[in-house]
Backbone as JSON Lines, residues from 0, in Angstrom:
{"i":0,"aa":"X","n":[118.08,180.63,-35.03],"ca":[117.61,181.95,-34.66],"c":[118.41,183.02,-35.36]}
{"i":1,"aa":"X","n":[117.95,184.26,-35.3],"ca":[118.64,185.38,-35.94],"c":[119.9,185.73,-35.18]}
{"i":2,"aa":"X","n":[119.76,185.81,-33.82],"ca":[120.91,186.14,-33.01],"c":[121.29,187.6,-33.1]}
{"i":3,"aa":"X","n":[122.3,187.99,-32.32],"ca":[122.71,189.38,-32.28],"c":[123.29,189.86,-33.59]}
{"i":4,"aa":"X","n":[124.12,189.03,-34.21],"ca":[124.8,189.48,-35.43],"c":[123.89,189.46,-36.64]}
{"i":5,"aa":"X","n":[122.77,188.72,-36.58],"ca":[121.91,188.59,-37.74],"c":[121.05,189.79,-38.02]}
{"i":6,"aa":"X","n":[120.91,190.66,-37.05],"ca":[120.09,191.86,-37.24],"c":[121.03,193.03,-37.48]}
{"i":7,"aa":"X","n":[121.3,193.34,-38.73],"ca":[122.33,194.33,-39.06],"c":[121.83,195.31,-40.12]}
{"i":8,"aa":"X","n":[122.63,196.29,-40.39],"ca":[122.27,197.28,-41.41],"c":[122.15,196.63,-42.79]}
{"i":9,"aa":"X","n":[122.85,195.53,-43.0],"ca":[122.89,194.93,-44.33],"c":[122.0,193.7,-44.43]}
{"i":10,"aa":"X","n":[121.35,193.31,-43.31],"ca":[120.52,192.11,-43.32],"c":[119.15,192.41,-42.81]}
{"i":11,"aa":"X","n":[118.74,191.62,-41.83],"ca":[117.38,191.76,-41.29],"c":[117.14,193.15,-40.71]}
{"i":12,"aa":"X","n":[118.22,193.83,-40.28],"ca":[118.04,195.13,-39.65],"c":[117.5,196.2,-40.56]}
{"i":13,"aa":"X","n":[117.74,196.12,-41.83],"ca":[117.21,197.12,-42.77],"c":[115.79,196.71,-43.14]}
{"i":14,"aa":"X","n":[114.88,197.03,-42.25],"ca":[113.51,196.52,-42.36],"c":[112.63,197.47,-43.15]}
{"i":15,"aa":"X","n":[111.87,196.94,-44.12],"ca":[110.83,197.7,-44.78],"c":[111.31,198.94,-45.49]}
{"i":16,"aa":"X","n":[112.37,198.84,-46.25],"ca":[112.93,200.02,-46.91],"c":[112.05,200.54,-48.04]}
{"i":17,"aa":"X","n":[110.9,199.9,-48.27],"ca":[110.0,200.34,-49.34],"c":[109.04,201.43,-48.87]}
{"i":18,"aa":"X","n":[109.37,202.06,-47.76],"ca":[108.58,203.18,-47.22],"c":[107.16,202.79,-46.86]}
{"i":19,"aa":"X","n":[106.94,201.52,-46.46],"ca":[105.63,201.11,-45.96],"c":[105.31,201.87,-44.69]}
{"i":20,"aa":"X","n":[104.02,202.11,-44.45],"ca":[103.62,202.85,-43.26],"c":[103.19,201.95,-42.11]}
{"i":21,"aa":"X","n":[103.06,200.65,-42.39],"ca":[102.65,199.7,-41.36],"c":[103.54,198.46,-41.44]}
{"i":22,"aa":"X","n":[104.0,197.99,-40.28],"ca":[104.91,196.85,-40.27],"c":[104.69,196.0,-39.02]}
{"i":23,"aa":"X","n":[104.68,194.68,-39.22],"ca":[104.67,193.73,-38.11],"c":[105.91,192.87,-38.2]}
{"i":24,"aa":"X","n":[106.66,192.79,-37.1],"ca":[107.92,192.06,-37.09],"c":[108.01,191.21,-35.82]}
{"i":25,"aa":"X","n":[108.03,189.89,-36.0],"ca":[108.1,188.96,-34.88],"c":[109.51,188.38,-34.8]}
{"i":26,"aa":"X","n":[110.28,188.83,-33.82],"ca":[111.64,188.35,-33.58],"c":[111.73,187.62,-32.24]}
{"i":27,"aa":"X","n":[110.58,187.18,-31.73],"ca":[110.56,186.51,-30.43],"c":[111.4,185.22,-30.46]}
{"i":28,"aa":"X","n":[112.09,184.98,-29.36],"ca":[112.9,183.76,-29.19],"c":[113.98,183.61,-30.27]}
{"i":29,"aa":"X","n":[114.46,184.7,-30.81],"ca":[115.46,184.63,-31.88],"c":[116.89,184.77,-31.37]}
{"i":30,"aa":"X","n":[117.04,184.92,-30.07],"ca":[118.38,185.05,-29.51],"c":[119.01,186.41,-29.72]}
{"i":31,"aa":"X","n":[118.19,187.41,-30.02],"ca":[118.71,188.77,-30.22],"c":[119.16,189.35,-28.89]}
{"i":32,"aa":"X","n":[120.34,189.93,-28.89],"ca":[120.88,190.57,-27.69],"c":[120.92,192.09,-27.92]}
{"i":33,"aa":"X","n":[121.61,192.79,-27.04],"ca":[121.64,194.26,-27.12],"c":[122.16,194.76,-28.45]}
{"i":34,"aa":"X","n":[123.22,194.12,-28.98],"ca":[123.8,194.57,-30.24],"c":[122.81,194.4,-31.39]}
{"i":35,"aa":"X","n":[122.0,193.35,-31.33],"ca":[120.99,193.14,-32.37],"c":[119.89,194.18,-32.31]}
{"i":36,"aa":"X","n":[119.44,194.5,-31.1],"ca":[118.41,195.52,-30.94],"c":[118.91,196.88,-31.42]}
{"i":37,"aa":"X","n":[120.18,197.15,-31.18],"ca":[120.77,198.43,-31.6],"c":[120.87,198.52,-33.12]}
{"i":38,"aa":"X","n":[120.92,197.37,-33.81],"ca":[121.09,197.36,-35.26],"c":[119.78,197.45,-36.04]}
{"i":39,"aa":"X","n":[118.66,197.3,-35.34],"ca":[117.36,197.37,-36.02],"c":[117.12,198.75,-36.61]}
{"i":40,"aa":"X","n":[116.7,198.79,-37.87],"ca":[116.39,200.06,-38.52],"c":[115.02,199.96,-39.18]}
{"i":41,"aa":"X","n":[114.22,201.01,-39.04],"ca":[112.87,201.04,-39.59],"c":[112.7,202.26,-40.49]}
{"i":42,"aa":"X","n":[111.76,202.2,-41.45],"ca":[111.49,203.36,-42.3],"c":[111.07,204.57,-41.46]}
{"i":43,"aa":"X","n":[111.6,205.71,-41.79],"ca":[111.3,206.93,-41.04],"c":[109.83,207.31,-41.1]}
{"i":44,"aa":"X","n":[109.15,206.91,-42.19],"ca":[107.75,207.3,-42.38],"c":[106.77,206.32,-41.73]}
{"i":45,"aa":"X","n":[107.26,205.29,-41.07],"ca":[106.4,204.27,-40.48],"c":[105.44,204.88,-39.46]}
{"i":46,"aa":"X","n":[104.15,204.53,-39.57],"ca":[103.15,205.07,-38.66],"c":[102.61,204.03,-37.67]}
{"i":47,"aa":"X","n":[102.68,202.76,-38.05],"ca":[102.2,201.71,-37.16],"c":[103.22,200.56,-37.14]}
{"i":48,"aa":"X","n":[103.61,200.15,-35.94],"ca":[104.62,199.1,-35.8],"c":[104.22,198.11,-34.72]}
{"i":49,"aa":"X","n":[104.3,196.81,-35.08],"ca":[104.14,195.73,-34.11],"c":[105.47,194.99,-34.05]}
{"i":50,"aa":"X","n":[106.17,195.14,-32.94],"ca":[107.51,194.57,-32.78],"c":[107.53,193.63,-31.58]}
{"i":51,"aa":"X","n":[107.78,192.35,-31.86],"ca":[107.79,191.35,-30.8],"c":[109.22,190.88,-30.55]}
{"i":52,"aa":"X","n":[109.75,191.22,-29.37],"ca":[111.08,190.8,-28.96],"c":[111.01,189.88,-27.74]}
{"i":53,"aa":"X","n":[109.88,189.24,-27.57],"ca":[109.67,188.37,-26.42],"c":[110.8,187.33,-26.27]}
{"i":54,"aa":"X","n":[111.28,187.21,-25.04],"ca":[112.33,186.25,-24.69],"c":[113.61,186.44,-25.49]}
{"i":55,"aa":"X","n":[113.88,187.68,-25.88],"ca":[115.18,188.02,-26.46],"c":[116.02,188.65,-25.34]}
{"i":56,"aa":"X","n":[117.29,188.37,-25.35],"ca":[118.16,188.83,-24.25],"c":[118.7,190.24,-24.52]}
{"i":57,"aa":"X","n":[117.77,191.17,-24.76],"ca":[118.22,192.53,-25.09],"c":[118.72,193.27,-23.86]}
{"i":58,"aa":"X","n":[118.13,192.99,-22.68],"ca":[118.58,193.63,-21.46],"c":[118.44,195.15,-21.49]}
{"i":59,"aa":"X","n":[118.93,195.82,-20.47],"ca":[118.82,197.29,-20.4],"c":[119.56,198.01,-21.52]}
{"i":60,"aa":"X","n":[120.7,197.48,-21.95],"ca":[121.45,198.13,-23.03],"c":[120.7,198.06,-24.35]}
{"i":61,"aa":"X","n":[120.03,196.95,-24.6],"ca":[119.23,196.82,-25.82],"c":[118.05,197.75,-25.83]}
{"i":62,"aa":"X","n":[117.39,197.9,-24.66],"ca":[116.26,198.82,-24.55],"c":[116.72,200.25,-24.8]}
{"i":63,"aa":"X","n":[117.88,200.59,-24.29],"ca":[118.43,201.94,-24.47],"c":[118.78,202.21,-25.93]}
{"i":64,"aa":"X","n":[119.27,201.17,-26.62],"ca":[119.74,201.34,-28.0],"c":[118.64,201.25,-29.04]}
{"i":65,"aa":"X","n":[117.46,200.78,-28.66],"ca":[116.38,200.57,-29.62],"c":[115.9,201.91,-30.19]}
{"i":66,"aa":"X","n":[115.99,202.05,-31.51],"ca":[115.57,203.28,-32.19],"c":[114.25,203.06,-32.9]}
{"i":67,"aa":"X","n":[113.2,203.69,-32.41],"ca":[111.87,203.57,-33.01],"c":[111.57,204.83,-33.83]}
{"i":68,"aa":"X","n":[110.86,204.67,-34.95],"ca":[110.57,205.83,-35.81],"c":[109.81,206.93,-35.07]}
{"i":69,"aa":"X","n":[110.26,208.14,-35.23],"ca":[109.65,209.28,-34.54],"c":[108.22,209.52,-35.01]}
{"i":70,"aa":"X","n":[107.93,209.15,-36.27],"ca":[106.61,209.41,-36.86],"c":[105.53,208.43,-36.42]}
{"i":71,"aa":"X","n":[105.87,207.43,-35.63],"ca":[104.9,206.41,-35.24],"c":[103.7,207.01,-34.52]}
{"i":72,"aa":"X","n":[102.51,206.52,-34.9],"ca":[101.26,206.89,-34.22],"c":[100.74,205.74,-33.37]}
{"i":73,"aa":"X","n":[101.02,204.5,-33.81],"ca":[100.56,203.31,-33.08],"c":[101.73,202.35,-32.93]}
{"i":74,"aa":"X","n":[101.92,201.88,-31.7],"ca":[103.04,200.97,-31.42],"c":[102.58,199.84,-30.51]}
{"i":75,"aa":"X","n":[102.91,198.61,-30.94],"ca":[102.71,197.42,-30.13],"c":[104.1,196.82,-29.9]}
{"i":76,"aa":"X","n":[104.65,197.0,-28.71],"ca":[106.02,196.59,-28.41],"c":[106.01,195.55,-27.3]}
{"i":77,"aa":"X","n":[106.45,194.34,-27.64],"ca":[106.48,193.23,-26.68],"c":[107.92,192.98,-26.24]}
{"i":78,"aa":"X","n":[108.21,193.36,-24.99],"ca":[109.52,193.13,-24.4],"c":[109.44,192.13,-23.26]}
{"i":79,"aa":"X","n":[108.39,191.32,-23.25],"ca":[108.2,190.38,-22.15],"c":[109.37,189.41,-22.04]}
{"i":80,"aa":"X","n":[109.76,189.15,-20.78],"ca":[110.88,188.24,-20.49],"c":[112.21,188.72,-21.07]}
{"i":81,"aa":"X","n":[112.35,190.02,-21.26],"ca":[113.61,190.58,-21.78],"c":[114.52,191.11,-20.67]}
{"i":82,"aa":"X","n":[113.99,191.15,-19.44],"ca":[114.78,191.58,-18.27],"c":[115.49,192.91,-18.49]}
{"i":83,"aa":"X","n":[114.74,193.88,-18.95],"ca":[115.37,195.19,-19.18],"c":[115.56,195.97,-17.87]}
{"i":84,"aa":"X","n":[114.81,195.61,-16.84],"ca":[115.0,196.23,-15.53],"c":[114.68,197.71,-15.5]}
{"i":85,"aa":"X","n":[114.87,198.35,-14.34],"ca":[114.56,199.78,-14.21],"c":[115.44,200.67,-15.08]}
{"i":86,"aa":"X","n":[116.69,200.25,-15.3],"ca":[117.59,201.05,-16.14],"c":[117.1,201.06,-17.59]}
{"i":87,"aa":"X","n":[116.68,199.88,-18.07],"ca":[116.18,199.79,-19.43],"c":[114.9,200.57,-19.65]}
{"i":88,"aa":"X","n":[113.99,200.51,-18.67],"ca":[112.74,201.27,-18.77],"c":[113.01,202.77,-18.8]}
{"i":89,"aa":"X","n":[113.92,203.22,-17.96],"ca":[114.26,204.65,-17.92],"c":[114.86,205.13,-19.24]}
{"i":90,"aa":"X","n":[115.57,204.21,-19.93],"ca":[116.25,204.58,-21.17],"c":[115.4,204.37,-22.41]}
{"i":91,"aa":"X","n":[114.24,203.72,-22.25],"ca":[113.38,203.41,-23.4],"c":[112.82,204.69,-24.01]}
{"i":92,"aa":"X","n":[113.08,204.89,-25.31],"ca":[112.65,206.12,-25.99],"c":[111.42,205.81,-26.85]}
{"i":93,"aa":"X","n":[110.26,206.12,-26.32],"ca":[109.02,205.91,-27.05],"c":[108.74,207.14,-27.91]}
{"i":94,"aa":"X","n":[108.28,206.94,-29.15],"ca":[108.01,208.07,-30.05],"c":[107.05,209.08,-29.41]}
{"i":95,"aa":"X","n":[107.35,210.36,-29.5],"ca":[106.57,211.39,-28.8],"c":[105.16,211.59,-29.3]}
{"i":96,"aa":"X","n":[104.9,211.21,-30.58],"ca":[103.59,211.46,-31.17],"c":[102.62,210.29,-31.09]}
{"i":97,"aa":"X","n":[102.94,209.27,-30.31],"ca":[102.08,208.1,-30.22],"c":[100.68,208.45,-29.74]}
{"i":98,"aa":"X","n":[99.68,207.83,-30.4],"ca":[98.28,207.98,-30.0],"c":[97.79,206.68,-29.36]}
{"i":99,"aa":"X","n":[98.27,205.55,-29.87],"ca":[97.93,204.24,-29.31],"c":[99.2,203.48,-28.98]}
{"i":100,"aa":"X","n":[99.24,202.89,-27.79],"ca":[100.43,202.17,-27.34],"c":[100.04,200.9,-26.61]}
{"i":101,"aa":"X","n":[100.65,199.8,-27.03],"ca":[100.56,198.54,-26.3],"c":[101.98,198.14,-25.92]}
{"i":102,"aa":"X","n":[102.26,198.13,-24.62],"ca":[103.61,197.88,-24.13],"c":[103.59,196.73,-23.15]}
{"i":103,"aa":"X","n":[104.27,195.64,-23.52],"ca":[104.28,194.44,-22.69],"c":[105.65,194.31,-22.01]}
{"i":104,"aa":"X","n":[105.65,194.48,-20.68],"ca":[106.86,194.39,-19.88],"c":[106.79,193.21,-18.91]}
{"i":105,"aa":"X","n":[106.02,192.19,-19.25],"ca":[105.86,191.01,-18.39],"c":[107.23,190.41,-18.03]}
{"i":106,"aa":"X","n":[107.42,190.2,-16.73],"ca":[108.68,189.62,-16.22],"c":[109.92,190.37,-16.69]}
{"i":107,"aa":"X","n":[109.84,191.68,-16.67],"ca":[111.0,192.5,-17.04],"c":[111.75,193.04,-15.83]}
{"i":108,"aa":"X","n":[111.26,192.7,-14.63],"ca":[111.94,193.07,-13.38],"c":[112.17,194.57,-13.26]}
{"i":109,"aa":"X","n":[111.15,195.36,-13.6],"ca":[111.35,196.82,-13.56],"c":[111.22,197.38,-12.15]}
{"i":110,"aa":"X","n":[110.42,196.74,-11.29],"ca":[110.27,197.19,-9.91],"c":[109.68,198.59,-9.79]}
{"i":111,"aa":"X","n":[109.69,199.11,-8.58],"ca":[109.14,200.45,-8.32],"c":[109.95,201.54,-9.01]}
{"i":112,"aa":"X","n":[111.27,201.37,-9.06],"ca":[112.11,202.39,-9.72],"c":[111.78,202.48,-11.21]}
{"i":113,"aa":"X","n":[111.55,201.33,-11.82],"ca":[111.2,201.33,-13.24],"c":[109.84,201.94,-13.5]}
{"i":114,"aa":"X","n":[108.88,201.67,-12.61],"ca":[107.55,202.25,-12.75],"c":[107.63,203.78,-12.7]}
{"i":115,"aa":"X","n":[108.45,204.29,-11.79],"ca":[108.6,205.74,-11.65],"c":[109.32,206.35,-12.85]}
{"i":116,"aa":"X","n":[110.19,205.56,-13.48],"ca":[111.0,206.07,-14.59],"c":[110.33,205.95,-15.95]}
{"i":117,"aa":"X","n":[109.25,205.17,-16.04],"ca":[108.59,204.94,-17.33],"c":[107.99,206.24,-17.86]}
{"i":118,"aa":"X","n":[108.46,206.66,-19.03],"ca":[108.0,207.91,-19.63],"c":[107.05,207.6,-20.78]}
{"i":119,"aa":"X","n":[105.76,207.72,-20.52],"ca":[104.75,207.49,-21.55],"c":[104.5,208.79,-22.3]}
{"i":120,"aa":"X","n":[104.45,208.75,-23.63],"ca":[104.21,209.97,-24.41],"c":[102.91,210.66,-23.98]}
{"i":121,"aa":"X","n":[102.91,211.97,-23.86],"ca":[101.75,212.7,-23.32],"c":[100.49,212.63,-24.15]}
{"i":122,"aa":"X","n":[100.64,212.35,-25.47],"ca":[99.47,212.34,-26.35],"c":[98.79,211.0,-26.5]}
{"i":123,"aa":"X","n":[99.26,209.97,-25.8],"ca":[98.65,208.64,-25.91],"c":[97.21,208.69,-25.41]}
{"i":124,"aa":"X","n":[96.29,208.17,-26.22],"ca":[94.87,208.15,-25.87],"c":[94.39,206.74,-25.53]}
{"i":125,"aa":"X","n":[95.0,205.74,-26.13],"ca":[94.64,204.34,-25.89],"c":[95.9,203.59,-25.46]}
{"i":126,"aa":"X","n":[95.86,203.0,-24.26],"ca":[97.05,202.37,-23.7],"c":[96.74,201.01,-23.12]}
{"i":127,"aa":"X","n":[97.53,200.01,-23.54],"ca":[97.52,198.71,-22.89],"c":[98.91,198.5,-22.32]}
{"i":128,"aa":"X","n":[98.99,198.37,-21.0],"ca":[100.28,198.25,-20.32],"c":[100.29,196.98,-19.48]}
{"i":129,"aa":"X","n":[101.23,196.08,-19.79],"ca":[101.38,194.84,-19.04],"c":[102.64,194.93,-18.2]}
{"i":130,"aa":"X","n":[102.46,194.96,-16.89],"ca":[103.6,194.95,-15.97],"c":[103.46,193.8,-14.99]}
{"i":131,"aa":"X","n":[102.79,192.74,-15.41],"ca":[102.6,191.56,-14.57],"c":[103.95,190.95,-14.18]}
{"i":132,"aa":"X","n":[104.03,190.5,-12.93],"ca":[105.25,189.83,-12.43],"c":[106.48,190.73,-12.54]}
{"i":133,"aa":"X","n":[106.31,192.02,-12.29],"ca":[107.41,192.98,-12.41],"c":[107.87,193.53,-11.06]}
{"i":134,"aa":"X","n":[107.37,192.95,-9.96],"ca":[107.79,193.36,-8.61],"c":[107.45,194.82,-8.29]}
{"i":135,"aa":"X","n":[106.31,195.27,-8.79],"ca":[105.84,196.62,-8.48],"c":[104.95,196.56,-7.24]}
{"i":136,"aa":"X","n":[105.15,197.49,-6.32],"ca":[104.35,197.57,-5.1],"c":[103.46,198.82,-5.16]}
{"i":137,"aa":"X","n":[102.79,199.12,-4.05],"ca":[101.92,200.3,-4.01],"c":[102.73,201.59,-4.24]}
{"i":138,"aa":"X","n":[104.0,201.58,-3.86],"ca":[104.85,202.75,-4.1],"c":[105.03,202.99,-5.59]}
{"i":139,"aa":"X","n":[105.3,201.92,-6.33],"ca":[105.52,202.03,-7.76],"c":[104.26,202.39,-8.52]}
{"i":140,"aa":"X","n":[103.15,201.78,-8.14],"ca":[101.9,202.06,-8.87],"c":[101.47,203.5,-8.65]}
{"i":141,"aa":"X","n":[101.79,204.05,-7.49],"ca":[101.45,205.44,-7.22],"c":[102.33,206.43,-7.95]}
{"i":142,"aa":"X","n":[103.5,205.96,-8.42],"ca":[104.44,206.87,-9.09],"c":[104.32,206.84,-10.61]}
{"i":143,"aa":"X","n":[103.48,205.97,-11.15],"ca":[103.28,205.94,-12.61],"c":[102.67,207.26,-13.08]}
{"i":144,"aa":"X","n":[103.2,207.78,-14.19],"ca":[102.72,209.05,-14.73],"c":[101.9,208.77,-15.99]}
{"i":145,"aa":"X","n":[100.63,209.15,-15.93],"ca":[99.7,208.81,-17.02],"c":[99.57,209.94,-18.02]}
{"i":146,"aa":"X","n":[99.43,209.63,-19.31],"ca":[99.22,210.66,-20.33],"c":[97.94,211.46,-20.04]}
{"i":147,"aa":"X","n":[98.01,212.75,-20.21],"ca":[96.89,213.62,-19.83],"c":[95.66,213.46,-20.71]}
{"i":148,"aa":"X","n":[95.85,212.93,-21.94],"ca":[94.72,212.76,-22.86],"c":[94.17,211.33,-22.87]}
{"i":149,"aa":"X","n":[94.61,210.52,-21.94],"ca":[94.27,209.09,-21.95],"c":[92.76,208.88,-21.88]}
{"i":150,"aa":"X","n":[92.23,208.09,-22.85],"ca":[90.8,207.76,-22.88],"c":[90.53,206.31,-22.5]}
{"i":151,"aa":"X","n":[91.44,205.41,-22.88],"ca":[91.26,203.99,-22.6],"c":[92.54,203.43,-21.99]}
{"i":152,"aa":"X","n":[92.38,202.72,-20.87],"ca":[93.52,202.09,-20.21],"c":[93.2,200.65,-19.87]}
{"i":153,"aa":"X","n":[94.06,199.75,-20.35],"ca":[94.0,198.33,-20.01],"c":[95.32,198.02,-19.31]}
{"i":154,"aa":"X","n":[95.25,197.77,-18.0],"ca":[96.45,197.63,-17.17],"c":[96.49,196.26,-16.51]}
{"i":155,"aa":"X","n":[97.59,195.53,-16.72],"ca":[97.75,194.21,-16.12],"c":[98.79,194.29,-15.0]}
{"i":156,"aa":"X","n":[98.3,194.16,-13.77],"ca":[99.17,194.21,-12.58],"c":[99.32,192.84,-11.92]}
{"i":157,"aa":"X","n":[98.99,191.79,-12.64],"ca":[99.0,190.44,-12.07],"c":[100.31,190.13,-11.33]}
{"i":158,"aa":"X","n":[100.16,189.66,-10.09],"ca":[101.28,189.24,-9.23],"c":[102.18,190.39,-8.79]}
{"i":159,"aa":"X","n":[101.73,191.62,-8.95],"ca":[102.43,192.77,-8.38],"c":[101.75,193.11,-7.05]}
{"i":160,"aa":"X","n":[102.5,193.17,-5.98],"ca":[101.91,193.33,-4.65],"c":[101.56,194.78,-4.35]}
{"i":161,"aa":"X","n":[100.55,195.27,-5.03],"ca":[100.14,196.67,-4.83],"c":[99.15,196.8,-3.67]}
{"i":162,"aa":"X","n":[98.36,195.76,-3.41],"ca":[97.39,195.81,-2.33],"c":[96.25,196.78,-2.58]}
{"i":163,"aa":"X","n":[95.35,196.86,-1.64],"ca":[94.18,197.74,-1.77],"c":[94.58,199.2,-1.83]}
{"i":164,"aa":"X","n":[95.54,199.6,-1.0],"ca":[95.97,201.0,-1.0],"c":[96.61,201.39,-2.32]}
{"i":165,"aa":"X","n":[97.34,200.45,-2.92],"ca":[97.94,200.72,-4.22],"c":[96.89,200.89,-5.31]}
{"i":166,"aa":"X","n":[95.86,200.05,-5.25],"ca":[94.77,200.16,-6.23],"c":[94.05,201.5,-6.09]}
{"i":167,"aa":"X","n":[93.86,201.96,-4.87],"ca":[93.21,203.24,-4.64],"c":[94.08,204.41,-5.11]}
{"i":168,"aa":"X","n":[95.4,204.28,-4.9],"ca":[96.3,205.35,-5.35],"c":[96.37,205.41,-6.87]}
{"i":169,"aa":"X","n":[96.21,204.24,-7.5],"ca":[96.13,204.2,-8.96],"c":[94.95,205.01,-9.45]}
{"i":170,"aa":"X","n":[93.78,204.75,-8.89],"ca":[92.56,205.46,-9.28],"c":[92.71,206.96,-9.06]}
{"i":171,"aa":"X","n":[93.34,207.32,-7.95],"ca":[93.49,208.74,-7.61],"c":[94.39,209.48,-8.6]}
{"i":172,"aa":"X","n":[95.3,208.74,-9.25],"ca":[96.27,209.38,-10.15],"c":[95.82,209.42,-11.6]}
{"i":173,"aa":"X","n":[94.74,208.72,-11.94],"ca":[94.32,208.63,-13.34],"c":[93.74,209.95,-13.84]}
{"i":174,"aa":"X","n":[93.94,210.28,-15.11],"ca":[93.43,211.54,-15.67],"c":[91.91,211.53,-15.8]}
{"i":175,"aa":"X","n":[91.3,212.67,-15.66],"ca":[89.83,212.78,-15.69],"c":[89.25,212.5,-17.07]}
{"i":176,"aa":"X","n":[90.1,212.46,-18.09],"ca":[89.65,212.2,-19.46],"c":[89.29,210.73,-19.7]}
{"i":177,"aa":"X","n":[89.62,209.85,-18.75],"ca":[89.48,208.41,-18.96],"c":[88.02,208.0,-19.14]}
{"i":178,"aa":"X","n":[87.78,207.2,-20.19],"ca":[86.44,206.7,-20.49],"c":[86.31,205.19,-20.27]}
{"i":179,"aa":"X","n":[87.41,204.45,-20.5],"ca":[87.41,203.0,-20.35],"c":[88.58,202.59,-19.48]}
{"i":180,"aa":"X","n":[88.3,201.78,-18.46],"ca":[89.33,201.35,-17.52],"c":[89.19,199.86,-17.23]}
{"i":181,"aa":"X","n":[90.25,199.11,-17.52],"ca":[90.28,197.68,-17.2],"c":[91.59,197.39,-16.48]}
{"i":182,"aa":"X","n":[91.48,196.77,-15.3],"ca":[92.67,196.49,-14.5],"c":[92.64,195.04,-14.02]}
{"i":183,"aa":"X","n":[93.71,194.29,-14.3],"ca":[93.84,192.92,-13.82],"c":[94.61,192.93,-12.5]}
{"i":184,"aa":"X","n":[93.99,192.4,-11.45],"ca":[94.55,192.49,-10.1],"c":[94.8,191.13,-9.45]}
{"i":185,"aa":"X","n":[94.83,190.07,-10.23],"ca":[95.06,188.74,-9.66],"c":[96.43,188.67,-8.99]}
{"i":186,"aa":"X","n":[96.46,188.16,-7.77],"ca":[97.72,187.99,-7.06],"c":[98.35,189.27,-6.57]}
{"i":187,"aa":"X","n":[97.54,190.33,-6.43],"ca":[98.08,191.63,-6.0],"c":[97.82,191.94,-4.53]}
{"i":188,"aa":"X","n":[97.1,191.04,-3.87],"ca":[96.73,191.3,-2.49],"c":[95.39,191.98,-2.35]}
{"i":189,"aa":"X","n":[94.72,192.22,-3.46],"ca":[93.37,192.79,-3.45],"c":[92.37,191.64,-3.49]}
{"i":190,"aa":"X","n":[91.51,191.56,-2.5],"ca":[90.52,190.49,-2.46],"c":[89.29,190.88,-3.27]}
{"i":191,"aa":"X","n":[88.56,189.89,-3.71],"ca":[87.41,190.13,-4.59],"c":[86.36,191.01,-3.93]}
{"i":192,"aa":"X","n":[86.22,190.93,-2.6],"ca":[85.23,191.75,-1.89],"c":[85.53,193.24,-1.98]}
{"i":193,"aa":"X","n":[86.8,193.58,-2.25],"ca":[87.19,194.99,-2.3],"c":[87.01,195.61,-3.68]}
{"i":194,"aa":"X","n":[86.78,194.78,-4.67],"ca":[86.7,195.27,-6.05],"c":[85.58,196.28,-6.23]}
{"i":195,"aa":"X","n":[84.43,196.01,-5.64],"ca":[83.29,196.91,-5.8],"c":[83.59,198.3,-5.27]}
{"i":196,"aa":"X","n":[84.29,198.37,-4.13],"ca":[84.61,199.68,-3.56],"c":[85.61,200.44,-4.43]}
{"i":197,"aa":"X","n":[86.54,199.72,-5.06],"ca":[87.51,200.36,-5.95],"c":[86.81,200.89,-7.2]}
{"i":198,"aa":"X","n":[85.9,200.09,-7.74],"ca":[85.15,200.53,-8.92],"c":[84.28,201.73,-8.61]}
{"i":199,"aa":"X","n":[83.68,201.74,-7.44],"ca":[82.85,202.89,-7.04],"c":[83.69,204.15,-6.92]}
{"i":200,"aa":"X","n":[84.89,204.0,-6.36],"ca":[85.8,205.13,-6.24],"c":[86.17,205.68,-7.62]}
{"i":201,"aa":"X","n":[86.45,204.77,-8.56],"ca":[86.8,205.19,-9.91],"c":[85.64,205.93,-10.58]}
{"i":202,"aa":"X","n":[84.45,205.42,-10.42],"ca":[83.28,206.03,-11.06],"c":[82.96,207.4,-10.45]}
{"i":203,"aa":"X","n":[83.23,207.57,-9.18],"ca":[83.0,208.88,-8.53],"c":[84.05,209.9,-8.97]}
{"i":204,"aa":"X","n":[85.27,209.44,-9.13],"ca":[86.36,210.36,-9.39],"c":[86.53,210.71,-10.88]}
{"i":205,"aa":"X","n":[86.13,209.76,-11.76],"ca":[86.35,209.95,-13.19],"c":[85.02,210.2,-13.9]}
{"i":206,"aa":"X","n":[84.69,211.44,-14.18],"ca":[83.35,211.8,-14.68],"c":[83.02,211.24,-16.06]}
{"i":207,"aa":"X","n":[84.03,210.95,-16.89],"ca":[83.77,210.47,-18.25],"c":[83.74,208.95,-18.35]}
{"i":208,"aa":"X","n":[83.97,208.26,-17.23],"ca":[84.09,206.81,-17.24],"c":[82.77,206.13,-17.6]}
{"i":209,"aa":"X","n":[82.79,205.28,-18.65],"ca":[81.6,204.56,-19.05],"c":[81.76,203.04,-19.0]}
{"i":210,"aa":"X","n":[83.01,202.59,-18.86],"ca":[83.3,201.16,-18.77],"c":[84.42,200.97,-17.75]}
{"i":211,"aa":"X","n":[84.12,200.28,-16.66],"ca":[85.09,200.14,-15.58],"c":[85.1,198.7,-15.08]}
{"i":212,"aa":"X","n":[86.27,198.05,-15.17],"ca":[86.36,196.66,-14.72],"c":[87.68,196.4,-13.99]}
{"i":213,"aa":"X","n":[87.55,196.02,-12.73],"ca":[88.69,195.55,-11.96],"c":[88.48,194.05,-11.74]}
{"i":214,"aa":"X","n":[89.47,193.24,-12.14],"ca":[89.28,191.79,-12.07],"c":[90.38,191.15,-11.2]}
{"i":215,"aa":"X","n":[89.91,190.3,-10.26],"ca":[90.84,189.59,-9.37],"c":[90.99,188.13,-9.73]}
{"i":216,"aa":"X","n":[90.08,187.59,-10.51],"ca":[90.11,186.15,-10.82],"c":[91.17,185.83,-11.85]}
């Protein structure tokens, strides 16, 4: 594996110095820790980045130290199984100009405090957010702050105990600009019989909604 020391200014860390505008980098299961995440460097002009740090032990300090290019418009960031926790989520600096964001926090133990602390850039229009198995309850789901221009949302809440009230509070907090909504609710305490009522609530409240799917299976 690359490990913490392998990602440095003089090695793997100096990524894409040829001023490319699009980059995909898979460092999953490489044993990268906080010091390795802090050493990653990307071209300042980068506009699209796919960065996979799945099962790397970056922890909250690594999340805090991760420097992403400010010019990014599209970001796919996989931090699943990185255990960054609520402190790491609060410290995560997402580029302010993002238009499309895919953020995977599966099994990151962020909890309700992390959900409340997650700062999504205000200009994001297309968002895929995975917080499955993150110990989020109805309190946390109600405290998520959504980008005001959001048009498409794909949200995975699998195994988060939000319950029916949490699902309703989610719908109540979504921006009116939303056109596409997909929510995975398996293992959340929401039974399949309640899905229709949640979808009806979303369609009544969100005037631009043209595609709405809540899935419990």
